[in-house]
C-alpha positions in Angstrom: -29.0 30.0 -15.3 -27.7 33.3 -13.4 -23.9 34.1 -13.0 -24.2 34.4 -9.6 -25.3 31.0 -8.8 -22.8 29.1 -11.8 -19.8 30.8 -9.7 -21.4 29.6 -6.7 -21.5 25.8 -8.5 -17.9 26.3 -9.8 -16.4 27.1 -6.6 -18.1 24.3 -5.2 -17.1 22.3 -7.6 -13.9 23.3 -6.6 -13.3 22.8 -3.4 -14.8 19.5 -3.5 -12.4 18.1 -6.2 -9.4 17.2 -3.6 -10.8 15.4 -0.7 -12.7 13.0 -3.3 -9.6 12.8 -5.2 -7.9 11.9 -2.1 -10.4 9.3 -1.0 -10.3 7.4 -3.9 -6.1 7.5 -3.8 -6.2 6.3 -0.6 -8.5 3.3 -1.5 -6.6 2.4 -4.1 -2.9 2.1 -2.1 -4.9 -0.3 0.2 -4.8 -2.8 -2.6 -1.1 -2.0 -3.1 0.7 -5.9 -3.1 4.0 -7.4 -2.2 6.9 -7.5 -4.3 9.9 -9.3 -4.1 13.1 -8.0 -5.0 12.4 -8.6 -8.9 9.4 -6.8 -8.9 7.1 -10.0 -9.0 4.1 -10.4 -7.2 4.4 -12.4 -3.8 1.6 -15.0 -3.5 0.7 -15.4 -0.2 0.0 -19.3 -0.1 2.6 -19.8 -2.3 5.5 -17.7 -0.1 3.9 -19.8 3.0 4.8 -23.1 1.4 8.3 -22.1 1.4 8.7 -20.1 4.7 8.9 -21.5 8.5 7.2 -19.6 11.2 9.5 -16.8 12.6 11.3 -16.3 9.1 11.5 -13.2 8.0 11.8 -12.4 4.0 13.4 -9.3 2.5 10.4 -7.7 0.1 9.4 -4.5 -1.4 7.1 -2.0 1.0 4.2 0.5 0.2 6.3 2.7 -1.4 9.3 0.4 -2.7 11.1 0.3 0.4 12.4 -2.6 1.2 10.4 -4.3 4.0 10.7 -7.4 5.7 7.9 -9.6 5.7 7.6 -11.8 9.3 5.4 -15.4 9.5 3.8 -16.0 12.4 3.6 -19.2 14.6 0.3 -20.1 13.2 1.5 -19.9 9.3 0.1 -16.7 8.5 1.4 -13.6 7.3 2.4 -10.8 9.6 0.5 -7.8 9.9 3.0 -5.9 9.9 6.3 -4.7 7.9 9.7 -4.3 9.1 11.1 -2.1 7.1 14.9 -1.3 6.5 16.9 1.7 6.9 17.8 3.5 4.2 21.6 3.2 5.1 21.5 -0.7 5.1 21.2 -1.6 1.6 
């Protein structure tokens, strides 16, 4: 392989590596699980049996931030989380 083609190939690999790496990191972070205060995984079915509609429970969020998980009126977990201000806990 010519030197010029080899250097072009190395340059292309170096440029494209970071976007590909970020893409896979985003896909992996989509599957983060909610955790309780002790670090145990929250299972949705089990959690919903113990909570009534409108109830909020403190849980760990995506970056281990304290987040409240709410129960909707149709007994499903809310699609949003309520972040707790850092100075409160």
